[in-house]
Structure formats: C-alpha cells, structure tokens
C-alpha positions as CSV (number, residue, x, y, z in Angstrom):
1,X,109.8,116.1,48.4
2,X,106.8,117.9,50.2
3,X,104.3,115.8,52.1
4,X,101.6,114.6,49.6
5,X,98.1,114.2,50.4
6,X,95.4,112.2,48.2
7,X,96.2,112.5,44.6
8,X,93.4,113.1,42.8
9,X,92.1,114.4,38.9
10,X,93.1,118.1,38.4
11,X,95.8,118.3,40.8
12,X,99.1,120.0,39.7
13,X,102.3,117.9,40.6
14,X,105.9,119.6,40.1
15,X,109.0,117.2,39.4
16,X,112.6,118.3,38.4
17,X,113.5,115.8,35.6
18,X,112.4,114.4,32.3
19,X,113.4,111.1,33.1
20,X,110.8,111.2,35.7
21,X,108.0,110.8,33.5
22,X,107.2,107.1,32.0
23,X,106.0,107.4,28.0
24,X,103.6,104.7,26.8
25,X,103.5,105.2,23.2
26,X,105.1,108.5,21.2
27,X,108.1,110.2,22.0
28,X,107.6,113.9,23.3
29,X,106.6,116.3,20.9
30,X,108.7,119.2,20.1
31,X,105.6,121.7,22.2
32,X,105.8,119.3,25.1
33,X,109.5,119.5,25.2
34,X,109.0,123.3,25.4
35,X,106.3,123.5,27.8
36,X,108.3,121.4,30.3
37,X,111.3,123.7,29.7
38,X,109.6,126.4,31.3
39,X,108.0,124.6,34.2
40,X,108.1,120.7,35.0
41,X,104.3,120.6,35.6
42,X,101.8,118.1,34.8
43,X,98.2,117.8,35.5
44,X,96.5,114.8,36.8
45,X,94.0,112.3,34.7
46,X,91.6,110.4,35.7
47,X,92.6,106.9,36.1
48,X,94.1,104.5,38.6
49,X,97.7,104.9,40.0
50,X,99.0,101.2,39.7
51,X,102.7,100.4,40.4
52,X,103.2,104.1,41.9
53,X,102.7,105.5,38.5
54,X,100.1,108.5,38.3
55,X,98.4,109.3,34.9
56,X,99.1,112.8,34.3
57,X,99.1,115.1,31.1
58,X,101.3,117.8,29.5
59,X,99.8,120.9,28.8
60,X,100.7,123.0,26.0
61,X,99.7,126.9,25.5
62,X,97.4,125.9,22.6
63,X,94.1,124.1,23.5
64,X,94.9,121.3,21.0
65,X,98.6,120.4,23.0
66,X,97.9,117.8,25.3
67,X,99.9,114.8,25.7
68,X,99.3,111.7,28.4
69,X,102.3,109.8,30.1
70,X,102.6,108.9,33.7
71,X,104.7,110.1,36.4
72,X,106.1,108.6,39.5
73,X,104.9,109.1,43.1
74,X,108.5,108.8,44.4
75,X,109.5,112.1,41.9
76,X,106.9,114.4,43.1
77,X,108.6,117.6,44.7
78,X,105.3,119.6,45.2
79,X,101.6,119.1,44.8
80,X,98.8,121.9,44.3
81,X,95.4,121.1,44.8
82,X,92.9,122.8,42.7
83,X,91.4,124.2,46.7
84,X,95.0,125.5,47.1
85,X,94.7,128.6,44.8
86,X,91.4,129.8,46.4
87,X,92.1,129.2,50.1
88,X,95.9,131.1,49.2
89,X,94.5,134.3,46.8
90,X,97.3,132.9,44.7
91,X,96.0,135.4,42.0
92,X,97.7,138.1,44.4
93,X,100.6,136.6,43.7
94,X,100.6,137.5,39.8
95,X,101.6,140.2,37.9
96,X,99.0,143.4,38.4
97,X,98.6,143.1,34.3
98,X,97.9,139.6,34.6
99,X,95.3,140.1,37.5
100,X,93.4,142.9,35.3
101,X,92.5,139.8,32.5
102,X,88.8,139.1,32.4
103,X,89.4,135.7,33.5
104,X,91.4,136.4,36.6
105,X,89.1,139.7,37.5
106,X,85.7,137.0,37.2
107,X,87.5,134.4,39.6
108,X,87.8,137.1,42.3
109,X,84.0,138.2,41.9
110,X,82.8,134.6,42.4
111,X,84.6,133.7,45.5
112,X,81.9,135.3,47.5
113,X,79.1,133.6,45.7
114,X,80.6,130.3,46.7
115,X,81.4,131.3,50.2
116,X,79.2,128.2,51.5
117,X,81.3,125.5,48.8
118,X,84.1,123.6,49.1
119,X,85.8,124.6,45.5
120,X,88.9,124.9,43.3
121,X,89.9,126.1,40.4
122,X,91.8,124.2,37.6
123,X,92.5,124.3,34.0
124,X,94.6,127.1,32.6
125,X,93.9,129.7,35.8
126,X,95.0,127.0,37.9
127,X,98.1,126.2,36.1
128,X,99.2,129.8,35.7
129,X,98.8,130.5,39.3
130,X,100.9,127.9,40.2
131,X,103.3,128.2,37.7
132,X,103.5,131.7,36.4
133,X,103.8,130.8,32.8
134,X,101.3,132.9,31.1
135,X,98.4,130.3,29.9
136,X,95.3,132.6,30.1
137,X,93.7,134.0,27.2
138,X,91.9,137.1,26.6
139,X,92.0,137.5,22.8
140,X,89.0,137.7,20.3
141,X,89.4,134.2,19.4
142,X,89.3,133.1,22.9
143,X,88.8,133.9,26.4
144,X,90.0,131.5,28.9
145,X,87.0,129.4,30.9
146,X,87.1,129.3,34.7
147,X,87.2,125.8,35.2
148,X,85.7,125.3,38.3
149,X,85.4,122.2,40.6
150,X,82.6,121.9,43.6
151,X,83.5,119.3,46.2
152,X,81.2,117.5,48.6
153,X,78.6,119.2,47.1
154,X,75.3,119.4,48.4
155,X,72.7,118.2,45.9
156,X,71.0,120.5,43.6
157,X,67.7,120.5,41.9
158,X,67.9,121.7,38.4
159,X,66.7,125.1,39.4
160,X,69.0,125.8,41.9
161,X,72.1,124.4,39.5
162,X,70.6,126.8,36.8
163,X,70.4,129.5,39.4
164,X,73.9,128.6,40.5
165,X,75.3,128.7,37.0
166,X,73.8,132.3,35.9
167,X,75.4,134.0,38.9
168,X,78.7,132.1,38.3
169,X,78.0,133.3,34.4
170,X,77.3,137.1,34.8
171,X,81.1,138.2,34.4
172,X,81.5,137.6,30.8
173,X,83.9,135.0,31.8
174,X,82.3,131.1,30.6
175,X,82.1,128.7,34.1
176,X,82.8,125.3,33.3
177,X,81.6,123.8,36.5
178,X,82.5,120.0,37.4
179,X,81.1,118.4,40.6
180,X,83.5,115.9,41.9
181,X,84.2,113.1,44.1
182,X,87.0,111.4,44.6
183,X,87.9,110.2,40.4
184,X,84.5,110.9,39.2
185,X,82.6,114.0,37.7
186,X,80.0,115.1,36.3
187,X,79.1,118.7,34.4
188,X,76.8,120.8,36.5
189,X,76.0,122.6,33.1
190,X,74.7,119.3,31.7
191,X,72.8,118.4,34.5
192,X,70.7,121.7,34.7
193,X,70.1,122.1,30.9
194,X,67.7,119.0,31.3
195,X,68.3,117.4,27.7
196,X,68.3,114.1,28.4
197,X,66.7,111.7,31.0
198,X,70.4,110.7,32.1
199,X,73.1,113.0,32.5
200,X,77.4,112.1,31.9
201,X,79.5,111.0,34.6
202,X,83.2,110.9,34.4
203,X,84.6,107.9,36.1
204,X,88.5,106.2,36.7
205,X,86.9,103.6,33.9
206,X,85.4,105.5,31.8
207,X,82.4,107.7,31.0
208,X,78.8,106.5,31.8
209,X,75.2,107.8,31.7
210,X,73.5,107.5,35.2
211,X,69.9,108.9,35.8
212,X,71.0,110.6,38.8
213,X,74.4,112.1,39.2
214,X,74.6,113.2,42.6
215,X,73.2,109.7,43.6
216,X,76.0,108.4,42.3
217,X,78.9,110.2,43.4
218,X,77.6,109.6,47.0
219,X,78.1,105.9,46.5
220,X,81.3,106.0,44.6
221,X,84.7,107.4,45.0
C-alpha cells in the first residue's frame, strides 16, 4: 500500500477485493458489480471514519447509480486527491478522442483562470482520469459538469463570486464549484445567487444553513 495522506470527501480510493467493502444494508446491485469489475475504485463520502471504516460510494455510468458502503483503511492500495489531477495534467494521459470532449477541453482552458487558487477536480472527470473508464458524457441529453473543488479559498464577496463563476462557465460546460475545507463545503453558485440570507453548508453531521459560510469554514474543519 502506498503512503496515505489525510482522507477527505471526494478523494478516490482504489482497492483489490470486493471483500474489502463493508455493506450495511443491501447486497451490491448488478450495476455496482459491473462497475467494480472494471475498476475497484470508490469515492469518499462525507462522514466520520469510525473503526477504520471510511464512508465511500460506488458510482455507475448513470447518474442515478450510486451505492453507499464502507472501505477499511487497511485495504487502500492507491489514493487520489482531486488536486492530483491538476498538478499532474492527468488529462494528457487520456486518448486524444477523450481529450477532445468539451468537458476536458473546458478543464484545460480554466487551468490558468484558477492559477491563484488551490483547487481540484472531482466527479466524472476525476474518476475517468484516475481509472481510464469512460465516464465523462457528451450527448444531446447530458454533458458532464466540471465538478471543481476550491481549497483554502480567501473570502469572496458575492460580486467576486459571480465574476469568477462567469469566467469558469464561459466554455459551454457547467462549472459546479464547491468551496471546501475538511468535511465541510458549500456551493459557490448558491452563495453567489444570493436568493436567501443563509447558505447551505454540507458537513459530516448533515447539512446546515448558515449566514456566513466563509466564517463557518474558517472556524470548523
């Protein structure tokens, strides 16, 4: 096993055997078995690690195909943080036809726009770069989002947030931007829209509505 760093939501973890997974309720559905036959990779969910069991999710090719379970820390063979894919230009390892898909083209174009931020990519793009499984979609029905994660982000007022989102969304691929710190995170889009006095913050204990999400992230891990 490679040396692990801190494990946080949106990390991708690879393991070797289905026996390494701990199921709490239902048996694995057929689509989950098919997914794990291609790559034994799971994504870390929000939640505390108890008894060395990490809350993780199996993802299938369809958006509705998600299955929650647990993975023992000792079973991890490889770990990918979302920042890894940006630091290593991981899209360059994909075939040329995959690199030409609009989501990957947009990702490459936003890299210089976020040069002053610590950030990473999750979702289907991160999953495909980690595994090589063709998870990113570009159809008339659905184009995969850019699931962007901003870390240690300086406080932005709503005008600054709107300006940043406008830049990130100029390439005809939706940028779903989450501001995160540890287990906590909130949607920059929701914050910028300013439809309510409070913003939803996702935490390990569940969602909370807070007046100042930036202050909440600064005061909580």
